[in-house]
MOPAC internal coordinates of N, CA, C and O (Angstrom, degrees):
PM7 1SCF
backbone

  N    0.0000 0     0.00 0     0.00 0    0    0    0
  C    1.4436 1     0.00 0     0.00 0    1    0    0
  C    1.5205 1   109.98 1     0.00 0    2    1    0
  O    1.2310 1   120.99 1   -43.11 1    3    2    1
  N    1.3056 1   115.71 1   136.89 1    3    2    1
  C    1.4614 1   120.79 1  -178.61 1    5    3    2
  C    1.5177 1   110.07 1   -77.61 1    6    5    3
  O    1.2310 1   121.15 1   -37.03 1    7    6    5
  N    1.3224 1   115.41 1   142.97 1    7    6    5
  C    1.4569 1   120.70 1   177.12 1    9    7    6
  C    1.5175 1   109.40 1   -87.28 1   10    9    7
  O    1.2310 1   121.47 1   -39.06 1   11   10    9
  N    1.3044 1   114.80 1   140.94 1   11   10    9
  C    1.4592 1   120.82 1   172.94 1   13   11   10
  C    1.5270 1   106.38 1   -90.49 1   14   13   11
  O    1.2310 1   120.06 1   -60.06 1   15   14   13
  N    1.3185 1   117.49 1   119.94 1   15   14   13
  C    1.4598 1   121.44 1  -173.18 1   17   15   14
  C    1.5211 1   114.07 1   -76.73 1   18   17   15
  O    1.2310 1   119.19 1   158.74 1   19   18   17
  N    1.3157 1   119.15 1   -21.26 1   19   18   17
  C    1.4549 1   120.43 1  -171.14 1   21   19   18
  C    1.5177 1   114.68 1   -95.59 1   22   21   19
  O    1.2310 1   118.73 1  -173.06 1   23   22   21
  N    1.3148 1   120.02 1     6.94 1   23   22   21
  C    1.4557 1   119.98 1  -176.85 1   25   23   22
  C    1.5198 1   111.86 1  -141.36 1   26   25   23
  O    1.2310 1   120.91 1   -71.91 1   27   26   25
  N    1.3293 1   115.86 1   108.09 1   27   26   25
  C    1.4607 1   119.58 1   177.69 1   29   27   26
  C    1.5262 1   110.27 1   -63.85 1   30   29   27
  O    1.2310 1   120.25 1   142.35 1   31   30   29
  N    1.3419 1   117.12 1   -37.65 1   31   30   29
  C    1.4542 1   119.83 1   179.30 1   33   31   30
  C    1.5285 1   109.98 1   -59.00 1   34   33   31
  O    1.2310 1   120.81 1   134.39 1   35   34   33
  N    1.3099 1   116.06 1   -45.61 1   35   34   33
  C    1.4570 1   119.88 1  -178.71 1   37   35   34
  C    1.5228 1   110.76 1   -64.74 1   38   37   35
  O    1.2310 1   119.71 1   141.39 1   39   38   37
  N    1.3311 1   118.15 1   -38.61 1   39   38   37
  C    1.4582 1   120.40 1   179.58 1   41   39   38
  C    1.5246 1   110.82 1   -59.71 1   42   41   39
  O    1.2310 1   120.24 1   136.10 1   43   42   41
  N    1.3360 1   117.14 1   -43.90 1   43   42   41
  C    1.4555 1   120.15 1   179.43 1   45   43   42
  C    1.5299 1   110.84 1   -71.82 1   46   45   43
  O    1.2310 1   120.29 1   145.23 1   47   46   45
  N    1.3081 1   117.05 1   -34.77 1   47   46   45
  C    1.4676 1   119.45 1   173.79 1   49   47   46
  C    1.5311 1   109.36 1   -61.00 1   50   49   47
  O    1.2310 1   120.64 1   135.87 1   51   50   49
  N    1.3091 1   116.38 1   -44.13 1   51   50   49
  C    1.4659 1   121.20 1   179.95 1   53   51   50
  C    1.5306 1   110.57 1   -65.34 1   54   53   51
  O    1.2310 1   120.68 1   140.05 1   55   54   53
  N    1.3155 1   116.31 1   -39.95 1   55   54   53
  C    1.4668 1   120.82 1  -179.33 1   57   55   54
  C    1.5326 1   110.68 1   -66.14 1   58   57   55
  O    1.2310 1   120.00 1   137.90 1   59   58   57
  N    1.3139 1   117.60 1   -42.10 1   59   58   57
  C    1.4635 1   119.88 1   179.20 1   61   59   58
  C    1.5309 1   110.77 1   -69.16 1   62   61   59
  O    1.2310 1   120.54 1   145.25 1   63   62   61
  N    1.3299 1   116.58 1   -34.75 1   63   62   61
  C    1.4619 1   121.15 1   175.43 1   65   63   62
  C    1.5276 1   110.11 1   -63.00 1   66   65   63
  O    1.2310 1   120.86 1   134.20 1   67   66   65
  N    1.3246 1   115.95 1   -45.80 1   67   66   65
  C    1.4719 1   121.12 1   179.30 1   69   67   66
  C    1.5257 1   110.34 1   -62.48 1   70   69   67
  O    1.2310 1   120.08 1   140.54 1   71   70   69
  N    1.3325 1   117.45 1   -39.46 1   71   70   69
  C    1.4567 1   121.10 1   177.98 1   73   71   70
  C    1.5320 1   110.10 1   -58.21 1   74   73   71
  O    1.2310 1   120.38 1   132.73 1   75   74   73
  N    1.3136 1   116.89 1   -47.27 1   75   74   73
  C    1.4657 1   120.71 1   179.36 1   77   75   74
  C    1.5217 1   111.08 1   -62.81 1   78   77   75
  O    1.2310 1   120.33 1   134.77 1   79   78   77
  N    1.3242 1   116.98 1   -45.23 1   79   78   77
  C    1.4670 1   120.62 1   179.17 1   81   79   78
  C    1.5339 1   110.82 1   -61.22 1   82   81   79
  O    1.2310 1   120.43 1   139.11 1   83   82   81
  N    1.3356 1   116.78 1   -40.89 1   83   82   81
  C    1.4651 1   120.79 1   178.78 1   85   83   82
  C    1.5281 1   111.54 1   -65.42 1   86   85   83
  O    1.2310 1   120.45 1   141.86 1   87   86   85
  N    1.3304 1   116.74 1   -38.14 1   87   86   85
  C    1.4642 1   120.47 1   176.88 1   89   87   86
  C    1.5278 1   109.35 1   -63.46 1   90   89   87
  O    1.2310 1   120.11 1   133.87 1   91   90   89
  N    1.3133 1   117.39 1   -46.13 1   91   90   89
  C    1.4712 1   121.19 1  -179.60 1   93   91   90
  C    1.5282 1   110.45 1   -60.06 1   94   93   91
  O    1.2310 1   120.69 1   135.29 1   95   94   93
  N    1.3153 1   116.28 1   -44.71 1   95   94   93
  C    1.4705 1   120.67 1   178.56 1   97   95   94
  C    1.5343 1   110.23 1   -62.07 1   98   97   95
  O    1.2310 1   120.60 1   137.82 1   99   98   97
  N    1.3281 1   116.47 1   -42.18 1   99   98   97
  C    1.4669 1   122.67 1  -179.69 1  101   99   98
  C    1.5321 1   111.87 1   -60.31 1  102  101   99
  O    1.2310 1   120.24 1   133.35 1  103  102  101
  N    1.3268 1   117.14 1   -46.65 1  103  102  101
  C    1.4717 1   119.78 1  -173.57 1  105  103  102
  C    1.5233 1   113.18 1   -74.68 1  106  105  103
  O    1.2310 1   119.85 1   160.98 1  107  106  105
  N    1.3090 1   117.90 1   -19.02 1  107  106  105
  C    1.4733 1   120.05 1  -177.38 1  109  107  106
  C    1.5210 1   113.17 1   -60.79 1  110  109  107
  O    1.2310 1   119.54 1   151.31 1  111  110  109
  N    1.3325 1   118.48 1   -28.69 1  111  110  109
  C    1.4611 1   120.93 1  -176.68 1  113  111  110
  C    1.5238 1   113.90 1  -106.78 1  114  113  111
  O    1.2310 1   120.11 1  -167.94 1  115  114  113
  N    1.3196 1   117.40 1    12.06 1  115  114  113
  C    1.4606 1   120.19 1  -179.95 1  117  115  114
  C    1.5189 1   111.42 1   -82.60 1  118  117  115
  O    1.2310 1   120.57 1   -21.14 1  119  118  117
  N    1.3445 1   116.52 1   158.86 1  119  118  117
  C    1.4703 1   119.27 1   175.45 1  121  119  118
  C    1.5286 1   110.06 1   -59.42 1  122  121  119
  O    1.2310 1   120.64 1   -41.48 1  123  122  121
  N    1.3092 1   116.38 1   138.52 1  123  122  121
  C    1.4632 1   121.09 1  -177.01 1  125  123  122
  C    1.5276 1   111.01 1  -105.28 1  126  125  123
  O    1.2310 1   120.28 1  -122.27 1  127  126  125
  N    1.3418 1   117.07 1    57.73 1  127  126  125
  C    1.4594 1   118.96 1   173.12 1  129  127  126
  C    1.5276 1   108.63 1   -85.38 1  130  129  127
  O    1.2310 1   120.44 1    -6.31 1  131  130  129
  N    1.3039 1   116.76 1   173.69 1  131  130  129
  C    1.4597 1   120.83 1  -172.58 1  133  131  130
  C    1.5308 1   112.66 1   -60.59 1  134  133  131
  O    1.2310 1   120.16 1   143.32 1  135  134  133
  N    1.3226 1   117.30 1   -36.68 1  135  134  133
  C    1.4665 1   120.78 1  -179.67 1  137  135  134
  C    1.5243 1   110.08 1   -71.91 1  138  137  135
  O    1.2310 1   120.38 1   130.49 1  139  138  137
  N    1.3113 1   116.87 1   -49.51 1  139  138  137
  C    1.4682 1   119.81 1  -178.91 1  141  139  138
  C    1.5268 1   112.10 1   -61.17 1  142  141  139
  O    1.2310 1   120.02 1   143.80 1  143  142  141
  N    1.3092 1   117.56 1   -36.20 1  143  142  141
  C    1.4703 1   120.26 1   179.80 1  145  143  142
  C    1.5228 1   110.16 1   -59.08 1  146  145  143
  O    1.2310 1   120.37 1   135.18 1  147  146  145
  N    1.3156 1   116.90 1   -44.82 1  147  146  145
  C    1.4687 1   120.27 1   179.66 1  149  147  146
  C    1.5292 1   111.51 1   -67.86 1  150  149  147
  O    1.2310 1   120.35 1   139.48 1  151  150  149
  N    1.3267 1   116.93 1   -40.52 1  151  150  149
  C    1.4692 1   120.31 1   178.45 1  153  151  150
  C    1.5242 1   110.16 1   -65.41 1  154  153  151
  O    1.2310 1   120.36 1   138.82 1  155  154  153
  N    1.3287 1   116.92 1   -41.18 1  155  154  153
  C    1.4685 1   121.27 1   178.62 1  157  155  154
  C    1.5258 1   110.19 1   -58.97 1  158  157  155
  O    1.2310 1   120.25 1   135.07 1  159  158  157
  N    1.3318 1   117.13 1   -44.93 1  159  158  157
  C    1.4687 1   120.23 1   178.97 1  161  159  158
  C    1.5268 1   110.86 1   -58.34 1  162  161  159
  O    1.2310 1   120.64 1   133.38 1  163  162  161
  N    1.3098 1   116.38 1   -46.62 1  163  162  161
  C    1.4638 1   120.62 1  -179.22 1  165  163  162
  C    1.5342 1   110.93 1   -64.84 1  166  165  163
  O    1.2310 1   120.62 1   138.34 1  167  166  165
  N    1.3268 1   116.42 1   -41.66 1  167  166  165
  C    1.4565 1   121.82 1  -178.63 1  169  167  166
  C    1.5253 1   111.45 1   -64.16 1  170  169  167
  O    1.2310 1   120.52 1   134.50 1  171  170  169
  N    1.3199 1   116.61 1   -45.50 1  171  170  169
  C    1.4627 1   120.16 1  -179.56 1  173  171  170
  C    1.5294 1   110.27 1   -64.03 1  174  173  171
  O    1.2310 1   120.37 1   138.40 1  175  174  173
  N    1.3266 1   116.90 1   -41.60 1  175  174  173
  C    1.4734 1   119.98 1   178.19 1  177  175  174
  C    1.5243 1   111.32 1   -62.45 1  178  177  175
  O    1.2310 1   120.56 1   131.33 1  179  178  177
  N    1.3398 1   116.53 1   -48.67 1  179  178  177
  C    1.4641 1   120.42 1  -176.58 1  181  179  178
  C    1.5248 1   111.19 1   -64.93 1  182  181  179
  O    1.2310 1   120.26 1   135.67 1  183  182  181
  N    1.3307 1   117.12 1   -44.33 1  183  182  181
  C    1.4690 1   119.77 1  -177.88 1  185  183  182
  C    1.5286 1   110.92 1   -65.43 1  186  185  183
  O    1.2310 1   120.25 1   141.54 1  187  186  185
  N    1.3187 1   117.12 1   -38.46 1  187  186  185
  C    1.4645 1   120.95 1   177.70 1  189  187  186
  C    1.5164 1   112.24 1   -67.81 1  190  189  187
  O    1.2310 1   120.84 1   147.50 1  191  190  189
  N    1.3117 1   115.99 1   -32.50 1  191  190  189
  C    1.4574 1   121.50 1  -179.26 1  193  191  190
  C    1.5305 1   112.05 1   -68.41 1  194  193  191
  O    1.2310 1   120.24 1   151.55 1  195  194  193
  N    1.3175 1   117.14 1   -28.45 1  195  194  193
  C    1.4704 1   120.16 1   178.65 1  197  195  194
  C    1.5267 1   109.29 1   -58.11 1  198  197  195
  O    1.2310 1   120.46 1   124.74 1  199  198  197
  N    1.3102 1   116.72 1   -55.26 1  199  198  197
  C    1.4646 1   121.24 1  -177.92 1  201  199  198
  C    1.5114 1   113.29 1   -68.97 1  202  201  199
  O    1.2310 1   120.48 1   139.73 1  203  202  201
  N    1.3228 1   116.69 1   -40.27 1  203  202  201
  C    1.4616 1   120.07 1  -179.26 1  205  203  202
  C    1.5283 1   110.71 1   -62.01 1  206  205  203
  O    1.2310 1   120.38 1   138.45 1  207  206  205
  N    1.3227 1   116.88 1   -41.55 1  207  206  205
  C    1.4590 1   119.69 1   179.63 1  209  207  206
  C    1.5182 1   111.96 1   -72.67 1  210  209  207
  O    1.2310 1   120.04 1   150.64 1  211  210  209
  N    1.3288 1   117.53 1   -29.36 1  211  210  209
  C    1.4671 1   118.95 1   176.05 1  213  211  210
  C    1.5336 1   110.43 1   -67.93 1  214  213  211
  O    1.2310 1   120.26 1   140.72 1  215  214  213
  N    1.3000 1   117.11 1   -39.28 1  215  214  213
  C    1.4655 1   120.60 1   174.86 1  217  215  214
  C    1.5296 1   109.31 1   -60.28 1  218  217  215
  O    1.2310 1   120.69 1   135.44 1  219  218  217
  N    1.3222 1   116.29 1   -44.56 1  219  218  217
  C    1.4699 1   120.66 1   177.01 1  221  219  218
  C    1.5234 1   111.16 1   -60.72 1  222  221  219
  O    1.2310 1   120.17 1   139.85 1  223  222  221
  N    1.3181 1   117.29 1   -40.15 1  223  222  221
  C    1.4720 1   121.11 1   179.41 1  225  223  222
  C    1.5229 1   110.41 1   -61.17 1  226  225  223
  O    1.2310 1   120.44 1   139.39 1  227  226  225
  N    1.3179 1   116.76 1   -40.61 1  227  226  225
  C    1.4599 1   120.64 1  -179.89 1  229  227  226
  C    1.5231 1   112.86 1   -68.43 1  230  229  227
  O    1.2310 1   120.68 1   162.25 1  231  230  229
  N    1.3153 1   116.30 1   -17.75 1  231  230  229
  C    1.4615 1   121.23 1   178.02 1  233  231  230
  C    1.5331 1   111.59 1  -105.62 1  234  233  231
  O    1.2310 1   120.54 1  -167.51 1  235  234  233
  N    1.3225 1   116.57 1    12.49 1  235  234  233
  C    1.4689 1   121.45 1  -175.25 1  237  235  234
  C    1.5221 1   111.36 1   -58.68 1  238  237  235
  O    1.2310 1   121.90 1   -34.79 1  239  238  237
  N    1.3256 1   113.96 1   145.21 1  239  238  237
  C    1.4623 1   120.86 1  -179.76 1  241  239  238
  C    1.5192 1   112.34 1   -88.14 1  242  241  239
  O    1.2310 1   120.40 1   166.43 1  243  242  241
  N    1.3321 1   116.85 1   -13.57 1  243  242  241
  C    1.4565 1   120.59 1   179.95 1  245  243  242
  C    1.5251 1   109.65 1  -151.71 1  246  245  243
  O    1.2310 1   121.01 1   -13.58 1  247  246  245
  N    1.3150 1   115.68 1   166.42 1  247  246  245
  C    1.4610 1   120.17 1   177.37 1  249  247  246
  C    1.5287 1   109.65 1   -63.32 1  250  249  247
  O    1.2310 1   120.52 1   139.79 1  251  250  249
  N    1.3354 1   116.62 1   -40.21 1  251  250  249
  C    1.4622 1   121.37 1   179.37 1  253  251  250
  C    1.5248 1   110.68 1   -59.91 1  254  253  251
  O    1.2310 1   120.02 1   136.54 1  255  254  253
  N    1.3253 1   117.56 1   -43.46 1  255  254  253
  C    1.4588 1   122.50 1   178.01 1  257  255  254
  C    1.5252 1   110.39 1   -64.17 1  258  257  255
  O    1.2310 1   120.50 1   136.66 1  259  258  257
  N    1.3367 1   116.65 1   -43.34 1  259  258  257
  C    1.4659 1   121.43 1   178.22 1  261  259  258
  C    1.5246 1   110.30 1   -58.12 1  262  261  259
  O    1.2310 1   120.40 1   130.44 1  263  262  261
  N    1.3194 1   116.85 1   -49.56 1  263  262  261
  C    1.4669 1   121.77 1  -178.39 1  265  263  262
  C    1.5267 1   110.47 1   -60.54 1  266  265  263
  O    1.2310 1   120.14 1   136.24 1  267  266  265
  N    1.3183 1   117.34 1   -43.76 1  267  266  265
  C    1.4631 1   120.87 1   179.79 1  269  267  266
  C    1.5320 1   110.80 1   -60.67 1  270  269  267
  O    1.2310 1   120.31 1   135.47 1  271  270  269
  N    1.3178 1   117.01 1   -44.53 1  271  270  269
  C    1.4774 1   120.73 1  -179.49 1  273  271  270
  C    1.5281 1   111.51 1   -65.50 1  274  273  271
  O    1.2310 1   120.24 1   139.70 1  275  274  273
  N    1.3146 1   117.15 1   -40.30 1  275  274  273
  C    1.4633 1   120.23 1   179.55 1  277  275  274
  C    1.5323 1   110.02 1   -67.07 1  278  277  275
  O    1.2310 1   120.41 1   143.44 1  279  278  277
  N    1.3247 1   116.83 1   -36.56 1  279  278  277
  C    1.4693 1   120.01 1   175.65 1  281  279  278
  C    1.5243 1   110.32 1   -62.06 1  282  281  279
  O    1.2310 1   120.80 1   140.36 1  283  282  281
  N    1.3330 1   116.08 1   -39.64 1  283  282  281
  C    1.4692 1   120.02 1   177.32 1  285  283  282
  C    1.5270 1   109.84 1   -64.84 1  286  285  283
  O    1.2310 1   120.05 1   139.37 1  287  286  285
  N    1.3254 1   117.50 1   -40.63 1  287  286  285
  C    1.4719 1   120.94 1   177.29 1  289  287  286
  C    1.5242 1   110.60 1   -57.06 1  290  289  287
  O    1.2310 1   121.25 1   132.60 1  291  290  289
  N    1.3262 1   115.22 1   -47.40 1  291  290  289
  C    1.4718 1   119.98 1  -179.37 1  293  291  290
  C    1.5295 1   110.34 1   -63.00 1  294  293  291
  O    1.2310 1   120.37 1   136.81 1  295  294  293
  N    1.3222 1   116.91 1   -43.19 1  295  294  293
  C    1.4672 1   122.15 1   179.58 1  297  295  294
  C    1.5286 1   111.11 1   -62.22 1  298  297  295
  O    1.2310 1   120.44 1   136.82 1  299  298  297
  N    1.3219 1   116.76 1   -43.18 1  299  298  297
  C    1.4704 1   120.51 1  -178.78 1  301  299  298
  C    1.5367 1   111.64 1   -70.44 1  302  301  299
  O    1.2310 1   120.25 1   146.31 1  303  302  301
  N    1.3288 1   117.14 1   -33.69 1  303  302  301
  C    1.4667 1   120.18 1   175.27 1  305  303  302
  C    1.5279 1   109.70 1   -65.05 1  306  305  303
  O    1.2310 1   121.07 1   138.51 1  307  306  305
  N    1.3318 1   115.56 1   -41.49 1  307  306  305
  C    1.4667 1   120.26 1   178.21 1  309  307  306
  C    1.5253 1   110.79 1   -64.52 1  310  309  307
  O    1.2310 1   120.70 1   138.59 1  311  310  309
  N    1.3410 1   116.27 1   -41.41 1  311  310  309
  C    1.4575 1   120.32 1   177.70 1  313  311  310
  C    1.5307 1   110.75 1   -64.92 1  314  313  311
  O    1.2310 1   120.05 1   140.42 1  315  314  313
  N    1.3204 1   117.52 1   -39.58 1  315  314  313
  C    1.4708 1   121.00 1   177.60 1  317  315  314
  C    1.5229 1   109.95 1   -59.43 1  318  317  315
  O    1.2310 1   121.03 1   136.28 1  319  318  317
  N    1.3144 1   115.64 1   -43.72 1  319  318  317
  C    1.4736 1   120.05 1   179.33 1  321  319  318
  C    1.5324 1   110.20 1   -60.88 1  322  321  319
  O    1.2310 1   120.54 1   138.67 1  323  322  321
  N    1.3166 1   116.58 1   -41.33 1  323  322  321
  C    1.4637 1   121.73 1   178.81 1  325  323  322
  C    1.5337 1   110.98 1   -58.64 1  326  325  323
  O    1.2310 1   120.82 1   129.21 1  327  326  325
  N    1.3397 1   116.04 1   -50.79 1  327  326  325
  C    1.4697 1   120.02 1  -178.73 1  329  327  326
  C    1.5253 1   111.12 1   -65.19 1  330  329  327
  O    1.2310 1   120.37 1   143.25 1  331  330  329
  N    1.3300 1   116.90 1   -36.75 1  331  330  329
  C    1.4677 1   119.81 1   177.84 1  333  331  330
  C    1.5299 1   111.31 1   -61.80 1  334  333  331
  O    1.2310 1   120.55 1   142.05 1  335  334  333
  N    1.3029 1   116.56 1   -37.95 1  335  334  333
  C    1.4654 1   119.94 1   179.42 1  337  335  334
  C    1.5317 1   111.92 1   -70.09 1  338  337  335
  O    1.2310 1   119.96 1   152.03 1  339  338  337
  N    1.3264 1   117.68 1   -27.97 1  339  338  337
  C    1.4668 1   121.35 1  -178.10 1  341  339  338
  C    1.5264 1   114.41 1   -83.77 1  342  341  339
  O    1.2310 1   120.48 1   151.94 1  343  342  341
  N    1.2995 1   116.69 1   -28.06 1  343  342  341
  C    1.4613 1   120.52 1  -171.44 1  345  343  342
  C    1.5263 1   111.65 1   -66.39 1  346  345  343
  O    1.2310 1   121.13 1   -36.14 1  347  346  345
  N    1.3239 1   115.44 1   143.86 1  347  346  345
  C    1.4647 1   120.92 1   178.16 1  349  347  346
  C    1.5243 1   109.66 1   -88.01 1  350  349  347
  O    1.2310 1   121.16 1   -47.37 1  351  350  349
  N    1.3379 1   115.39 1   132.63 1  351  350  349
  C    1.4675 1   120.60 1   177.06 1  353  351  350
  C    1.5187 1   109.24 1  -110.49 1  354  353  351
  O    1.2310 1   121.27 1   -17.40 1  355  354  353
  N    1.3229 1   115.17 1   162.60 1  355  354  353
  C    1.4645 1   119.45 1  -174.13 1  357  355  354
  C    1.5281 1   114.18 1  -121.36 1  358  357  355
  O    1.2310 1   120.11 1  -168.70 1  359  358  357
  N    1.3322 1   117.39 1    11.30 1  359  358  357
  C    1.4647 1   118.84 1  -179.98 1  361  359  358
  C    1.5299 1   110.07 1  -161.55 1  362  361  359
  O    1.2310 1   121.35 1   -16.13 1  363  362  361
  N    1.3099 1   115.01 1   163.87 1  363  362  361
  C    1.4719 1   119.90 1   176.34 1  365  363  362
  C    1.5253 1   110.63 1   -64.31 1  366  365  363
  O    1.2310 1   120.76 1   142.07 1  367  366  365
  N    1.3210 1   116.15 1   -37.93 1  367  366  365
  C    1.4617 1   120.14 1   179.06 1  369  367  366
  C    1.5287 1   110.94 1   -62.56 1  370  369  367
  O    1.2310 1   120.83 1   136.91 1  371  370  369
  N    1.3282 1   116.03 1   -43.09 1  371  370  369
  C    1.4671 1   120.17 1   178.16 1  373  371  370
  C    1.5258 1   110.59 1   -64.28 1  374  373  371
  O    1.2310 1   120.38 1   143.00 1  375  374  373
  N    1.3265 1   116.89 1   -37.00 1  375  374  373
  C    1.4664 1   120.35 1   178.14 1  377  375  374
  C    1.5303 1   110.43 1   -65.22 1  378  377  375
  O    1.2310 1   120.12 1   140.13 1  379  378  377
  N    1.3253 1   117.38 1   -39.87 1  379  378  377
  C    1.4780 1   120.64 1   177.14 1  381  379  378
  C    1.5239 1   110.28 1   -63.56 1  382  381  379
  O    1.2310 1   120.68 1   137.18 1  383  382  381
  N    1.3423 1   116.30 1   -42.82 1  383  382  381
  C    1.4614 1   120.56 1   177.94 1  385  383  382
  C    1.5232 1   110.34 1   -61.93 1  386  385  383
  O    1.2310 1   120.73 1   137.24 1  387  386  385
  N    1.3238 1   116.22 1   -42.76 1  387  386  385
  C    1.4548 1   120.66 1   179.70 1  389  387  386
  C    1.5294 1   110.24 1   -59.81 1  390  389  387
  O    1.2310 1   120.49 1   134.14 1  391  390  389
  N    1.3192 1   116.67 1   -45.86 1  391  390  389
  C    1.4656 1   120.31 1  -178.86 1  393  391  390
  C    1.5292 1   111.36 1   -62.01 1  394  393  391
  O    1.2310 1   120.38 1   140.26 1  395  394  393
  N    1.3208 1   116.88 1   -39.74 1  395  394  393
  C    1.4693 1   120.22 1   177.11 1  397  395  394
  C    1.5291 1   111.16 1   -64.52 1  398  397  395
  O    1.2310 1   120.32 1   140.81 1  399  398  397
  N    1.3188 1   117.00 1   -39.19 1  399  398  397
  C    1.4635 1   120.68 1   178.73 1  401  399  398
  C    1.5255 1   111.35 1   -69.78 1  402  401  399
  O    1.2310 1   120.04 1   141.84 1  403  402  401
  N    1.3219 1   117.52 1   -38.16 1  403  402  401
  C    1.4712 1   120.92 1   175.44 1  405  403  402
  C    1.5225 1   109.34 1   -61.77 1  406  405  403
  O    1.2310 1   120.69 1   137.38 1  407  406  405
  N    1.3277 1   116.28 1   -42.62 1  407  406  405
  C    1.4614 1   121.14 1   178.47 1  409  407  406
  C    1.5360 1   110.78 1   -62.20 1  410  409  407
  O    1.2310 1   120.29 1   136.27 1  411  410  409
  N    1.3175 1   117.05 1   -43.73 1  411  410  409
  C    1.4645 1   120.72 1  -179.97 1  413  411  410
  C    1.5311 1   110.81 1   -65.75 1  414  413  411
  O    1.2310 1   120.10 1   138.08 1  415  414  413
  N    1.3354 1   117.41 1   -41.92 1  415  414  413
  C    1.4682 1   120.38 1   177.61 1  417  415  414
  C    1.5284 1   110.13 1   -60.92 1  418  417  415
  O    1.2310 1   120.38 1   139.63 1  419  418  417
  N    1.3182 1   116.87 1   -40.37 1  419  418  417
  C    1.4665 1   121.51 1   178.65 1  421  419  418
  C    1.5235 1   110.60 1   -64.92 1  422  421  419
  O    1.2310 1   120.41 1   136.56 1  423  422  421
  N    1.3239 1   116.82 1   -43.44 1  423  422  421
  C    1.4669 1   120.17 1   178.82 1  425  423  422
  C    1.5255 1   111.09 1   -64.38 1  426  425  423
  O    1.2310 1   120.30 1   139.79 1  427  426  425
  N    1.3226 1   117.02 1   -40.21 1  427  426  425
  C    1.4613 1   119.79 1   177.58 1  429  427  426
  C    1.5323 1   110.93 1   -63.53 1  430  429  427
  O    1.2310 1   120.25 1   140.02 1  431  430  429
  N    1.3298 1   117.13 1   -39.98 1  431  430  429
  C    1.4664 1   120.33 1   176.20 1  433  431  430
  C    1.5292 1   110.35 1   -58.17 1  434  433  431
  O    1.2310 1   120.73 1   135.83 1  435  434  433
  N    1.3136 1   116.20 1   -44.17 1  435  434  433
  C    1.4679 1   120.86 1  -179.30 1  437  435  434
  C    1.5293 1   111.41 1   -66.70 1  438  437  435
  O    1.2310 1   120.31 1   139.98 1  439  438  437
  N    1.3060 1   117.02 1   -40.02 1  439  438  437
  C    1.4718 1   121.00 1   178.53 1  441  439  438
  C    1.5248 1   110.00 1   -62.31 1  442  441  439
  O    1.2310 1   120.58 1   132.42 1  443  442  441
  N    1.3298 1   116.49 1   -47.58 1  443  442  441
  C    1.4689 1   118.98 1  -179.72 1  445  443  442
  C    1.5231 1   111.19 1   -66.84 1  446  445  443
  O    1.2310 1   120.36 1   145.80 1  447  446  445
  N    1.3202 1   116.92 1   -34.20 1  447  446  445
  C    1.4612 1   120.62 1   174.87 1  449  447  446
  C    1.5218 1   111.39 1   -62.84 1  450  449  447
  O    1.2310 1   120.58 1   138.38 1  451  450  449
  N    1.3289 1   116.50 1   -41.62 1  451  450  449
  C    1.4653 1   120.95 1   178.58 1  453  451  450
  C    1.5318 1   110.58 1   -66.40 1  454  453  451
  O    1.2310 1   120.20 1   140.82 1  455  454  453
  N    1.3077 1   117.23 1   -39.18 1  455  454  453
  C    1.4686 1   120.57 1   177.26 1  457  455  454
  C    1.5252 1   109.28 1   -60.81 1  458  457  455
  O    1.2310 1   120.23 1   137.00 1  459  458  457
  N    1.3275 1   117.17 1   -43.00 1  459  458  457
  C    1.4654 1   120.82 1   179.19 1  461  459  458
  C    1.5250 1   111.53 1   -63.06 1  462  461  459
  O    1.2310 1   120.66 1   139.79 1  463  462  461
  N    1.3123 1   116.35 1   -40.21 1  463  462  461
  C    1.4756 1   120.04 1   178.78 1  465  463  462
  C    1.5285 1   110.59 1   -63.09 1  466  465  463
  O    1.2310 1   120.25 1   140.54 1  467  466  465
  N    1.3204 1   117.14 1   -39.46 1  467  466  465
  C    1.4639 1   121.12 1  -178.19 1  469  467  466
  C    1.5196 1   112.32 1   -72.46 1  470  469  467
  O    1.2310 1   119.83 1   157.67 1  471  470  469
  N    1.3316 1   117.93 1   -22.33 1  471  470  469
  C    1.4628 1   119.65 1  -177.92 1  473  471  470
  C    1.5185 1   112.87 1   -89.85 1  474  473  471
  O    1.2310 1   120.45 1   178.47 1  475  474  473
  N    1.3194 1   116.74 1    -1.53 1  475  474  473
  C    1.4759 1   120.01 1   179.76 1  477  475  474
  C    1.5168 1   111.15 1   -70.66 1  478  477  475
  O    1.2310 1   120.10 1   180.00 1  479  478  477

């Protein structure tokens, strides 16, 4: 996907969208035992919520609403990281993908944390 150079909001929207798409791609090839199925459901929900809430933040009607949505983004990124650490993988390649997704979730948490600091 091409990046739009003139909008920081869009870049982060695109990045959170890509994170969700990467999570979905990652979980498609994981073992489907009873535990992983439940973790996958939670992971997909949390990762999708990061981007959805960021879109909501960009449409916020007030600063208070914006801050609340960004806090939710940070919380959902942290939750995504948690589920990624719990999920069982079945190959070295899947483990590498997991580590990259954990890294991205951590970076998103830091980005949303920095946004919150700047809005104080």
